[in-house]
C-alpha positions in Angstrom: -110.5 -47.3 -345.5 -111.8 -44.2 -345.8 -110.5 -40.8 -346.7 -111.0 -39.6 -343.2 -109.8 -42.7 -341.5 -106.9 -43.0 -344.1 -105.8 -39.3 -343.1 -106.0 -40.1 -339.0 -103.8 -42.7 -339.5 -101.2 -41.5 -341.3 -101.1 -38.1 -339.2 -100.1 -40.4 -336.8 -98.0 -42.3 -338.1 -95.8 -38.9 -339.1 -96.6 -37.5 -335.9 -95.2 -40.6 -334.0 -92.3 -40.8 -336.3 -91.2 -37.2 -335.9 -91.9 -36.5 -332.8 -92.2 -39.8 -331.1 -88.8 -40.9 -331.5 -87.4 -37.8 -329.7 -89.8 -37.8 -326.8 -89.0 -41.5 -326.1 -84.7 -40.4 -326.3 -85.1 -37.6 -324.2 -86.5 -39.8 -321.5 -84.3 -42.6 -321.8 -81.3 -40.0 -321.5 -82.9 -38.0 -318.9 -82.8 -35.3 -320.6 -85.2 -32.1 -320.3 -87.5 -31.4 -322.5 -88.1 -27.6 -323.8 -90.6 -25.5 -326.7 -87.5 -25.4 -328.2 -86.4 -28.8 -328.9 -89.6 -30.3 -329.2 -90.9 -27.4 -332.2 -87.2 -26.5 -333.9 -87.7 -26.0 -337.1 -86.4 -29.4 -338.0 -89.2 -31.1 -336.6 -91.2 -29.1 -338.7 -89.1 -29.8 -342.1 -88.8 -33.3 -341.4 -92.8 -33.1 -341.3 -92.7 -32.2 -344.7 -90.3 -34.3 -346.7 -91.6 -37.5 -344.7 -95.7 -36.6 -345.9 -94.4 -36.1 -349.3 -92.6 -39.5 -349.8 -95.3 -41.0 -347.8 -97.9 -39.7 -349.9 -95.8 -40.6 -353.2 -95.1 -44.2 -351.6 -99.2 -44.2 -351.4 -99.9 -42.9 -355.1 -97.3 -45.2 -356.0 -98.6 -48.2 -354.2 -102.1 -47.9 -355.3 -100.8 -47.4 -359.1 -98.0 -50.7 -359.1 -98.5 -53.0 -355.6 -102.3 -52.8 -356.1 -102.2 -53.7 -359.6 -99.8 -56.8 -359.0 -96.8 -54.7 -361.0 -94.2 -55.7 -358.2 -91.0 -54.8 -360.6 -92.4 -51.2 -361.2 -92.9 -50.7 -357.4 -89.9 -52.1 -356.5 -88.5 -49.6 -358.9 -90.4 -46.5 -357.5 -88.7 -46.4 -354.6 -85.5 -45.3 -356.1 -87.2 -41.7 -357.2 -88.7 -41.9 -353.4 -85.6 -42.0 -352.5 -84.0 -39.0 -353.9 -87.3 -36.9 -353.8 -86.7 -37.4 -349.8 -82.8 -36.9 -349.4 -83.6 -33.4 -352.4 -87.0 -32.2 -350.3 -84.7 -32.6 -347.2 -81.7 -30.9 -348.4 -84.2 -27.8 -350.1 -85.6 -27.0 -346.6 -82.4 -27.7 -344.3 -79.3 -26.9 -346.6 -80.5 -24.0 -348.4 -84.3 -22.6 -347.5 -83.1 -22.4 -343.4 -79.5 -20.8 -343.9 -81.1 -18.3 -346.0 -83.6 -17.5 -343.2 -82.2 -18.7 -339.9 -78.9 -17.5 -340.0 -76.5 -20.0 -341.4 -78.8 -22.6 -339.8 -78.7 -26.1 -340.9 -78.6 -29.9 -340.0 -75.5 -30.3 -341.1 -72.2 -28.8 -341.0 -70.3 -27.7 -344.3 -67.8 -29.9 -344.0 -70.0 -33.4 -344.0 -69.7 -33.6 -348.0 -72.1 -34.2 -350.6 -72.2 -38.1 -350.7 -72.1 -38.9 -346.8 -74.8 -36.4 -346.9 -76.2 -38.6 -349.2 -75.8 -42.1 -347.6 -76.9 -40.9 -344.5 -79.9 -39.9 -345.8 -80.7 -43.2 -348.4 -80.6 -44.8 -344.3 -83.8 -41.7 -343.3 -85.9 -42.3 -346.7 -86.1 -46.4 -346.6 -87.2 -46.2 -342.9 -89.6 -43.3 -344.1 -90.5 -45.8 -346.5 -90.9 -48.7 -344.2 -92.9 -47.4 -342.1 -95.0 -45.4 -345.3 -95.4 -49.1 -347.0 -96.6 -51.0 -343.6 -99.2 -48.1 -343.3 -100.2 -48.6 -347.0 -100.3 -52.4 -346.3 -102.6 -52.1 -343.9 -104.6 -49.6 -345.8 -105.0 -52.0 -348.5 -105.7 -55.0 -346.6 -109.1 -53.2 -344.9 -109.8 -52.0 -347.8 -109.8 -55.1 -349.4 -111.7 -56.3 -347.0 -114.4 -54.2 -347.2 -114.5 -54.6 -350.4 -115.1 -57.8 -350.4 -117.6 -57.4 -347.5 -119.5 -55.9 -349.9 -119.2 -57.9 -352.6 -120.4 -60.8 -350.1 -123.4 -58.7 -349.3 -124.7 -57.8 -352.3 -124.3 -61.4 -353.6 -126.2 -61.8 -350.8 -128.8 -60.0 -351.4 -128.9 -60.9 -355.2 -129.2 -64.5 -354.1 -132.2 -63.7 -351.8 -134.0 -61.3 -354.3 -133.2 -64.6 -356.5 -135.2 -67.1 -353.8 -137.7 -64.5 -353.4 -139.0 -63.8 -356.9 -138.9 -68.1 -356.8 -141.7 -68.1 -354.3 -144.4 -66.1 -356.4 -144.3 -68.1 -359.8 -144.2 -71.0 -357.4 -147.1 -70.5 -356.0 -149.0 -69.1 -358.7 -148.4 -72.2 -360.4 -149.7 -74.2 -358.2 -152.6 -72.0 -357.7 -154.1 -71.6 -360.8 -153.9 -75.2 -361.5 -156.7 -75.7 -358.3 -158.8 -72.9 -359.8 -158.7 -74.4 -363.1 -159.6 -77.5 -361.6 -162.7 -75.5 -360.3 -163.3 -74.2 -363.2 -163.1 -77.1 -365.3 -165.8 -79.4 -363.2 -167.6 -75.8 -363.3 -167.8 -75.5 -359.6 -169.8 -72.4 -357.5 -166.7 -72.0 -356.2 -164.4 -70.9 -358.6 -165.7 -67.2 -358.1 -164.6 -67.4 -354.4 -160.7 -68.4 -355.6 -160.5 -66.2 -357.9 -161.5 -63.3 -355.8 -159.2 -64.7 -352.6 -156.3 -65.4 -355.5 -156.6 -61.7 -356.3 -156.3 -61.0 -352.5 -153.0 -62.6 -352.2 -151.8 -61.6 -355.1 -152.2 -58.2 -353.7 -150.0 -59.3 -350.6 -147.7 -60.6 -353.4 -147.8 -58.0 -356.1 -147.2 -55.0 -353.4 -145.4 -56.0 -350.6 -142.0 -55.3 -351.7 -140.5 -54.7 -348.2 -137.8 -56.7 -346.5 -139.2 -57.5 -343.3 -143.1 -57.8 -342.4 -144.7 -58.0 -339.4 -145.9 -61.2 -338.3 -149.5 -60.6 -338.0 -149.3 -59.5 -342.0 -147.4 -62.6 -343.0 -150.1 -65.1 -340.6 -152.9 -62.9 -342.4 -151.3 -64.1 -345.8 -151.7 -67.9 -344.5 -154.9 -67.1 -343.7 -155.9 -66.3 -347.3 -154.1 -69.1 -348.2 -155.7 -71.7 -346.6 -159.3 -70.7 -347.3 -158.0 -70.7 -351.0 -156.7 -74.4 -350.4 -159.7 -75.5 -348.9 -162.0 -74.4 -351.8 -160.1 -77.5 -353.9 -161.2 -80.1 -351.3 -164.5 -82.2 -352.0 -165.4 -83.6 -348.4 -164.5 -81.2 -345.5 -161.0 -79.8 -344.2 -160.4 -78.9 -340.1 -157.3 -76.9 -339.7 -156.7 -75.6 -335.9 -154.7 -72.7 -335.9 -152.9 -71.6 -333.0 -151.5 -68.2 -332.0 -149.9 -66.8 -329.1 -147.9 -64.0 -328.2 -147.8 -60.4 -329.7 -147.7 -61.0 -333.7 -147.4 -56.9 -334.5 -143.8 -56.4 -332.5 -141.7 -58.4 -334.6 -141.0 -58.9 -337.8 -139.7 -61.2 -340.4 -138.7 -61.7 -344.6 -142.1 -61.7 -346.8 -143.3 -65.5 -347.7 -141.3 -66.9 -345.2 -144.2 -69.2 -344.1 -146.6 -69.9 -346.5 -144.3 -73.0 -347.8 -144.4 -74.8 -345.1 -148.4 -74.7 -345.3 -148.2 -75.3 -348.9 -145.7 -78.7 -348.3 -148.7 -80.0 -345.6 -151.5 -79.3 -348.1 -149.3 -80.7 -351.1 -148.6 -84.3 -349.0 -150.8 -84.3 -346.1 -154.3 -86.4 -345.7 -156.8 -84.1 -344.0 -160.1 -86.7 -344.2 -159.7 -88.0 -340.7 -156.7 -85.7 -339.0 -157.0 -81.8 -339.0 -153.9 -79.9 -340.2 -152.3 -78.2 -336.9 -150.8 -74.7 -337.4 -149.3 -73.4 -334.1 -147.1 -69.8 -333.9 -145.6 -68.9 -330.5 -143.9 -65.1 -330.6 -142.0 -63.6 -328.1 -139.9 -60.6 -327.3 -136.7 -62.8 -328.2 -137.9 -65.6 -330.4 -140.5 -67.1 -333.0 -142.2 -70.5 -332.8 -143.7 -72.2 -335.8 -144.8 -76.0 -335.7 -147.3 -77.5 -338.6 -148.2 -81.3 -338.0 -150.3 -83.1 -340.7 -151.1 -87.0 -341.5 -148.7 -88.0 -344.7 -151.2 -88.9 -347.2 -150.4 -92.6 -348.9 -152.5 -91.7 -352.1 -153.0 -89.3 -354.8 -149.7 -87.8 -353.9 -148.3 -85.0 -355.8 -144.9 -86.1 -357.5 -144.4 -82.3 -358.9 -141.1 -81.1 -358.2 -141.1 -77.8 -356.1 -138.8 -75.0 -355.0 -140.4 -74.4 -351.6 -138.8 -76.1 -348.6 -135.1 -75.4 -350.2 -136.1 -71.8 -350.6 -136.8 -71.5 -347.0 -133.8 -73.6 -345.8 -131.4 -71.1 -348.3 -133.5 -67.9 -346.9 -133.1 -69.3 -343.3 -129.4 -69.6 -343.5 -128.6 -66.7 -344.9 -131.1 -64.3 -343.4 -130.4 -65.7 -339.6 -127.3 -67.9 -340.0 -126.3 -69.5 -336.4 -130.0 -67.7 -335.1 -132.6 -70.2 -336.0 -133.7 -74.5 -336.1 -135.3 -75.9 -338.0 -136.5 -79.9 -337.3 -138.9 -82.1 -339.9 -139.5 -84.9 -338.0 -142.0 -88.3 -338.9 -143.5 -90.7 -336.4 -147.0 -92.8 -336.4 -147.7 -91.4 -339.6 -147.5 -87.8 -338.8 -145.7 -85.0 -340.3 -144.2 -82.4 -338.4 -142.1 -79.3 -339.6 -140.9 -77.5 -336.3 -139.0 -73.9 -337.3 -137.4 -71.4 -334.2 -135.9 -68.4 -335.7 -134.1 -66.5 -332.3 -134.1 -62.8 -333.0 
């Protein structure tokens, strides 16, 4: 609990403990409720010694119970009972008689031991209620800490997954440009220029979310760069529908689909089909390409596994990811519900 929530909870408990039971008894017995009975000095004294006892109980709970020192916590109840009894005795049997014409809660002939035994019972009632309040507070605080820890772990894992995208992409792209330079291809300078545009996006786009249009622009630059390494013509059919400026997604989320298509696709006779549809409630993304049966890239990669894990963390229960192979074509289909 926050400090404000804790103060509210304990205040409500004290009010119920001090006035709630008397109010119920008066209603049960049909007695008239008056200001004198409701706000008597003994109600305020009960408020004081109950508040002192619960405050000390909370301190002992934090000091011993929360640290699993259960024996010390149980032993601390003994001085709490003494504090409860002595505080009540000082207020109601010493201060009140001195300032309110002999007013006291117990008659003089009641006896000190009888007074102590009677207040042990009331002390345990107050301590029991306070302990239940402490358990509630402790449980809520632990759940909050656990939720914060899970969120921190989730953010750390997302940052790690996101950091993996950049080196993986850069490694593959530099290999492609190296091949062009090695062959002294005139396309090498254009490839370097295109790579600089992509790296600008990677290095300076540090937001948690980017517009779909921004990610789509990144994909288009990536496709242009990939085309440079093919000797034959490469046809790519891009279809975009909907307003891509109004929806936002994590950066680098879609690029592994395109990279995977170029890595395992055959584009000599069939085009690479990429379709994107954005609506107010969802985004649908699909890639389709013929599967290459030769010159297959067997190098390891983390792209698609990375995407699966990021989707599980960012859109749990709000996405559908399917892969299908039929008639020599490979299709990846993603739906994200916003």
